[in-house]
C-alpha positions in Angstrom: -2.2 12.4 11.9 0.8 11.0 13.3 4.2 11.4 11.7 6.1 8.5 11.1 10.1 8.3 10.8 10.6 8.6 7.4 13.5 6.7 5.5 14.5 6.0 1.9 12.6 3.5 -0.4 16.4 1.8 -1.8 17.2 1.7 -4.9 14.2 4.5 -6.0 16.2 6.7 -8.2 17.9 3.7 -10.1 14.2 2.1 -10.4 13.1 5.6 -11.9 16.0 5.5 -14.2 15.1 1.9 -15.6 11.1 2.8 -15.8 12.1 5.8 -17.9 14.6 4.4 -20.1 12.2 1.2 -20.8 8.5 3.0 -20.6 7.9 6.4 -22.4 4.5 6.6 -20.9 6.0 6.1 -17.3 8.8 8.5 -18.4 6.0 11.4 -19.0 4.8 10.6 -15.6 8.1 10.9 -13.8 8.4 14.1 -15.9 5.3 15.1 -14.4 6.0 14.9 -10.9 9.2 15.6 -10.5 10.8 15.3 -7.1 7.8 12.9 -5.5 8.6 9.6 -4.1 7.3 6.7 -2.3 7.8 8.1 1.5 7.8 4.7 3.7 7.6 5.3 7.3 9.3 3.1 10.2 5.8 1.9 11.8 4.9 -1.1 10.5 2.3 -2.2 12.6 0.8 1.3 11.7 0.7 0.5 7.8 -0.8 -2.9 8.2 -3.6 -1.6 10.0 -3.5 1.5 7.6 -3.9 -1.0 4.8 -6.9 -2.8 5.9 -8.7 0.5 6.7 -8.4 1.2 3.0 -10.0 -1.7 1.9 -12.0 -1.6 -1.1 -12.6 2.0 -0.3 -11.4 5.2 -2.1 -8.0 6.9 -1.6 -9.8 10.1 -0.9 -12.6 7.9 1.7 -9.9 5.8 3.2 -7.9 9.4 4.4 -10.9 10.6 5.8 -11.5 7.6 8.1 -7.8 7.1 9.1 -7.7 10.7 10.3 -10.9 10.1 12.6 -9.1 6.7 13.6 -5.6 8.4 14.8 -7.7 11.2 16.1 -9.6 8.8 18.5 -6.5 6.6 19.7 -4.0 9.5 19.3 -1.2 6.5 18.6 -1.9 3.9 16.4 -0.4 1.2 18.7 -1.7 -2.5 19.8 -2.6 -1.0 23.1 -4.5 1.8 21.7 -6.8 -0.6 19.7 -7.4 -3.0 22.0 -8.2 -0.1 24.6 -11.2 0.8 22.6 -14.5 -0.8 22.4 -16.0 -1.8 19.1 -18.2 1.2 19.4 -15.6 3.7 19.3 -13.4 2.4 16.6 -17.2 2.1 14.4 -17.3 5.5 15.3 -14.4 6.6 13.5 -16.2 4.9 10.1 -14.8 1.6 10.5 -17.1 -1.5 9.9 -17.6 -3.9 11.8 -15.8 -6.5 10.4 -12.8 -4.2 10.0 -12.8 -3.6 13.5 -12.4 -7.3 14.1 -9.6 -7.1 11.8 -7.3 -4.6 13.4 -8.1 -6.0 17.1 -6.7 -9.4 15.6 -3.6 -7.5 14.7 -3.3 -5.9 17.3 -3.6 -9.1 19.5 -0.4 -10.8 17.7 1.5 -7.5 16.2 4.9 -9.5 16.0 3.6 -11.2 12.7 4.2 -7.9 10.8 7.6 -7.5 12.2 10.0 -6.8 9.4 12.6 -8.8 10.9 10.5 -11.8 10.9 10.0 -10.9 7.1 13.4 -10.0 5.9 14.5 -13.7 4.9 11.5 -14.4 3.4 11.0 -13.6 -0.7 8.0 -12.0 -1.6 5.7 -15.0 -2.2 6.4 -16.4 1.2 6.1 -13.0 2.8 2.7 -12.7 1.6 1.7 -16.2 2.9 2.9 -14.8 6.5 0.8 -12.0 6.6 -2.1 -13.2 4.9 -2.6 -15.7 8.0 -3.9 -12.5 9.9 -7.8 -12.6 9.6 -8.7 -10.0 7.1 -5.4 -9.4 5.5 -5.7 -10.7 2.1 -3.1 -10.4 -0.9 -3.8 -7.0 -1.3 -3.5 -6.1 1.7 -0.2 -8.0 2.3 0.8 -6.5 -0.8 0.2 -2.9 0.0 2.4 -3.5 3.6 5.1 -5.0 1.1 5.3 -1.9 -0.9 4.8 0.7 1.9 6.4 -1.1 5.0 9.0 -3.2 3.4 9.9 -1.4 0.4 10.0 -4.8 -1.7 10.5 -3.1 -5.0 8.7 -5.8 -7.4 5.5 -5.7 -6.1 2.6 -6.4 -9.1 -0.9 -5.9 -7.3 -2.9 -7.2 -9.9 -6.1 -6.9 -7.4 -5.3 -3.2 -7.2 -8.1 -1.1 -8.6 -6.0 2.2 -8.7 -3.3 0.1 -10.4 -5.7 -1.4 -13.2 -7.3 2.1 -13.9 -4.1 3.4 -14.4 -2.8 1.1 -16.6 -6.1 0.9 -18.3 -5.9 4.5 -18.6 -2.4 5.3 -20.1 -2.0 2.3 -22.0 -5.4 1.0 -23.3 -7.6 4.4 -23.7 -9.9 2.8 -20.8 -10.6 -0.4 -22.4 -10.7 -3.2 -19.3 -7.5 -5.2 -19.5 -7.1 -8.9 -18.4 -4.5 -10.2 -15.6 -2.5 -11.2 -18.4 -2.7 -7.9 -20.1 -1.5 -5.8 -17.8 1.5 -8.4 -16.6 2.4 -8.2 -20.2 2.1 -4.3 -20.0 4.3 -4.6 -17.2 6.8 -6.7 -17.9 9.4 -4.1 -19.1 9.2 -2.7 -15.6 11.3 -5.7 -13.7 12.4 -5.4 -11.3 10.7 -2.0 -10.3 7.2 -3.0 -10.4 6.4 -1.3 -6.9 7.7 2.1 -8.6 5.7 1.7 -11.7 3.0 1.4 -9.5 3.4 4.3 -7.0 3.6 6.9 -10.3 0.2 5.1 -11.7 -1.3 5.8 -8.4 -0.1 9.2 -8.5 -1.5 9.8 -11.8 -5.0 9.1 -10.9 -5.2 10.7 -7.3 -4.8 14.6 -6.1 -3.3 12.9 -2.7 -0.2 10.8 -3.0 -1.1 7.2 -1.8 0.4 6.6 1.7 0.3 3.5 4.0 
């Protein structure tokens, strides 16, 4: 796997302190994973492509496909993707539809340049990103968490978040969007960090994009 240049998620410690104070369940999760944190990388194009690769599959399956994808490309860049044939990308484990999506992103990499998104609030940044074919709300939100380090993203379409909340707050009972929003209200303005800890509680592999 290509290693990116890690940087800090600004405000992480402040956010953790807030969550520990406001929510005893998250306090227990923070204590379970001491010293662990989201490690963003300064490779926004790669992050967006990886989010597309991980759509609608498990963390473990996404990691497997991603490793094959990176192994084939050598470097996750627009040029490398455009140079690969559809068959070569499908051999990595991508569906035909996902191949179309990643090639579409490679055709317009400037759209996911953080410089174009810095001045936009979360809602407008999401609208800007979903102009890519194949980038829906969930994918845009993963990009905002992992590439833009937006601190207060609550992705109700994310199955990991939903299962984490249902496991820790409702004994596994399925919850509505409104119920999850109500549970998450005390997490503001650090819902991205709360989401990461809930993900971490479900998977042996920390979620990474």
